[in-house]
Residue frames as qw, qx, qy, qz and C-alpha x, y, z in Angstrom:
[[0.280, 0.576, -0.017, -0.768, 2.09, 4.26, 10.84],
 [0.525, 0.321, 0.741, 0.270, 0.31, 3.38, 7.61],
 [0.244, 0.495, -0.188, -0.813, -0.12, 5.31, 4.39],
 [0.518, 0.330, 0.784, 0.091, -2.65, 3.91, 1.91],
 [0.225, 0.415, -0.314, -0.823, -3.00, 5.17, -1.65],
 [0.487, 0.307, 0.817, -0.045, -5.94, 3.77, -3.62],
 [0.000, -0.075, -0.565, -0.822, -7.43, 4.20, -7.06],
 [0.556, -0.263, -0.313, -0.724, -11.00, 3.25, -6.17],
 [0.036, -0.070, 0.885, -0.459, -12.23, 1.91, -2.81],
 [0.292, -0.494, -0.777, -0.258, -15.59, 0.25, -2.23],
 [0.275, -0.676, -0.047, -0.682, -17.92, 2.61, -0.26],
 [0.816, -0.547, -0.166, -0.081, -18.01, 0.34, 2.83],
 [0.794, -0.062, -0.136, 0.589, -14.21, 0.18, 2.99],
 [0.228, 0.516, -0.002, 0.826, -13.88, 3.93, 2.42],
 [0.499, -0.709, -0.118, -0.484, -16.26, 4.60, 5.32],
 [0.876, -0.430, -0.120, 0.182, -14.30, 2.32, 7.63],
 [0.655, 0.234, -0.081, 0.714, -11.01, 3.89, 6.53],
 [0.039, -0.691, -0.013, -0.722, -12.30, 7.29, 7.63],
 [0.733, -0.658, -0.110, -0.132, -12.60, 5.89, 11.18],
 [0.858, -0.305, 0.064, 0.408, -8.91, 4.94, 11.34],
 [0.584, 0.102, 0.249, 0.765, -7.27, 7.37, 8.92],
 [0.093, 0.738, 0.056, -0.667, -7.01, 11.02, 7.96],
 [0.638, 0.482, 0.498, 0.335, -7.62, 11.65, 4.26],
 [0.211, -0.604, 0.077, 0.765, -5.41, 14.67, 3.34],
 [0.277, 0.345, -0.497, -0.746, -6.13, 14.18, -0.39],
 [0.855, 0.150, -0.009, -0.497, -8.67, 12.11, -2.26],
 [0.975, 0.120, -0.187, -0.026, -7.82, 8.40, -1.93],
 [0.462, 0.411, -0.576, 0.534, -4.72, 9.03, 0.20],
 [0.706, -0.643, -0.176, -0.239, -5.10, 7.86, 3.79],
 [0.349, 0.461, -0.608, 0.545, -2.64, 8.33, 6.68],
 [0.746, -0.588, -0.162, -0.269, -2.88, 6.79, 10.14],
 [0.040, 0.623, -0.674, 0.395, -0.70, 6.45, 13.20],
 [0.919, -0.265, -0.082, -0.281, -2.11, 3.06, 14.21],
 [0.517, -0.598, 0.612, 0.003, 0.18, 0.89, 16.32],
 [0.216, 0.433, -0.820, -0.306, 2.30, -1.69, 14.56],
 [0.220, 0.066, 0.954, -0.194, 0.26, -4.49, 16.14],
 [0.478, 0.571, 0.471, -0.473, -2.95, -3.06, 14.65],
 [0.249, 0.615, -0.425, -0.616, -1.40, -2.18, 11.29],
 [0.017, -0.142, 0.952, 0.272, -1.20, -5.81, 10.17],
 [0.270, 0.453, 0.806, -0.269, -4.92, -6.29, 10.94],
 [0.325, 0.725, 0.083, -0.601, -5.78, -3.21, 8.90],
 [0.147, 0.483, -0.696, -0.511, -3.64, -4.42, 5.97],
 [0.136, 0.103, 0.984, 0.058, -5.30, -7.86, 6.10],
 [0.323, 0.609, 0.561, -0.459, -8.75, -6.19, 6.16],
 [0.289, 0.689, -0.224, -0.626, -7.90, -4.10, 3.10],
 [0.085, 0.318, -0.861, -0.388, -6.58, -7.08, 1.13],
 [0.169, 0.271, 0.942, -0.101, -9.67, -9.17, 1.97],
 [0.235, 0.678, 0.538, -0.442, -12.22, -6.41, 1.37],
 [0.224, 0.738, -0.195, -0.606, -10.89, -4.65, -1.72],
 [0.866, 0.407, 0.278, 0.089, -11.02, -6.00, -5.26],
 [0.675, -0.036, 0.264, 0.688, -7.98, -5.68, -7.52],
 [0.248, 0.709, 0.331, 0.571, -9.49, -2.61, -9.22],
 [0.414, -0.887, -0.159, 0.126, -8.98, -0.74, -5.92],
 [0.582, 0.621, -0.201, 0.484, -5.30, -0.40, -6.83],
 [0.603, -0.797, -0.006, 0.025, -3.94, -0.39, -3.29],
 [0.574, 0.455, -0.400, 0.550, -0.45, 0.83, -2.48],
 [0.649, -0.745, -0.123, -0.097, 0.28, 0.56, 1.25],
 [0.400, 0.536, -0.511, 0.540, 3.35, 1.85, 3.09],
 [0.762, -0.603, -0.232, -0.046, 3.86, 0.45, 6.60],
 [0.030, -0.797, 0.514, -0.315, 6.44, 1.77, 9.05],
 [0.940, -0.161, -0.280, 0.109, 8.67, -0.99, 10.42],
 [0.489, -0.848, 0.183, 0.088, 11.38, -0.78, 13.10],
 [0.714, -0.247, 0.443, 0.484, 14.22, -2.10, 10.91],
 [0.013, 0.524, -0.404, -0.750, 16.02, -0.57, 7.94],
 [0.248, 0.297, 0.127, 0.913, 14.91, 0.91, 5.61],
 [0.113, 0.148, 0.454, -0.871, 12.02, 1.78, 7.96],
 [0.623, 0.279, 0.068, -0.727, 9.11, 0.83, 5.71],
 [0.357, 0.083, 0.911, 0.187, 7.43, -2.10, 3.93],
 [0.394, 0.273, -0.247, -0.842, 5.42, -1.68, 0.74],
 [0.423, 0.253, 0.867, -0.069, 2.36, -3.76, -0.18],
 [0.299, 0.268, -0.336, -0.852, 0.44, -3.54, -3.45],
 [0.429, 0.305, 0.844, -0.102, -2.76, -5.02, -4.85],
 [0.479, 0.744, 0.464, -0.049, -4.20, -4.62, -8.31],
 [0.512, 0.578, 0.164, 0.613, -3.29, -1.88, -10.77],
 [0.424, -0.713, -0.212, 0.516, -1.37, 0.63, -8.68],
 [0.416, 0.903, 0.010, 0.102, -0.09, 2.48, -11.77],
 [0.074, -0.793, 0.600, -0.083, 3.32, 1.75, -10.33],
 [0.883, 0.122, -0.453, 0.027, 5.49, -1.34, -10.24],
 [0.599, -0.717, 0.338, -0.115, 6.98, -2.66, -7.01],
 [0.803, 0.381, -0.415, 0.194, 10.43, -4.17, -7.13],
 [0.693, -0.694, 0.176, 0.083, 13.06, -5.27, -4.66],
 [0.637, 0.617, -0.340, 0.312, 16.77, -4.67, -5.23],
 [0.423, 0.279, -0.641, 0.577, 19.27, -5.94, -2.66],
 [0.310, -0.414, -0.757, 0.399, 16.49, -6.14, -0.06],
 [0.044, 0.333, 0.176, -0.925, 15.33, -2.55, -0.64],
 [0.332, 0.608, 0.720, 0.038, 11.76, -2.15, -1.90],
 [0.068, -0.265, 0.212, 0.938, 11.28, 0.47, -4.58],
 [0.478, 0.653, 0.514, -0.282, 8.33, 1.87, -6.51],
 [0.290, -0.151, 0.552, 0.767, 8.97, 2.23, -10.25],
 [0.502, 0.453, -0.042, -0.735, 7.02, 3.95, -12.95],
 [0.825, 0.220, 0.518, -0.057, 5.51, 1.30, -15.25],
 [0.578, 0.804, -0.121, -0.073, 7.13, 2.98, -18.26],
 [0.061, -0.728, 0.682, -0.022, 10.57, 2.06, -16.88],
 [0.982, 0.077, -0.041, -0.169, 11.10, -1.43, -18.31],
 [0.340, 0.679, -0.624, 0.188, 14.82, -1.59, -17.52],
 [0.339, -0.349, 0.786, -0.382, 14.21, -3.97, -14.60],
 [0.281, -0.025, -0.933, -0.223, 13.28, -7.64, -14.97],
 [0.612, -0.366, -0.144, -0.686, 9.62, -8.29, -14.05],
 [0.785, -0.174, -0.588, 0.087, 10.68, -11.39, -12.07],
 [0.368, 0.066, -0.519, 0.769, 12.03, -9.09, -9.35],
 [0.378, -0.560, -0.235, -0.699, 8.55, -7.81, -8.42],
 [0.033, -0.112, 0.750, -0.651, 7.82, -7.50, -4.67],
 [0.217, -0.470, -0.846, -0.124, 4.59, -8.85, -3.25]]
């Protein structure tokens, strides 16, 4: 399963996303694609979207904690990893060192 939250997608990418995903809210996409297909979709999004798209992608994985987070551009959130657990922080929270950012 994939959940994609975007700030601004290019029209061609948005059209393709509507083939694979349900869009329950503007710029929030949810899909039950198989894990083997999910990586291809993530690669497509990273290749086809500029940084201004502000992608935040949640992928279901079969090991704890059950998800993997990917980000590209200004997501209005900061990704960090603490003891192997990925977290999404508000940018206003500067209590964590920026060197601990997740990719």
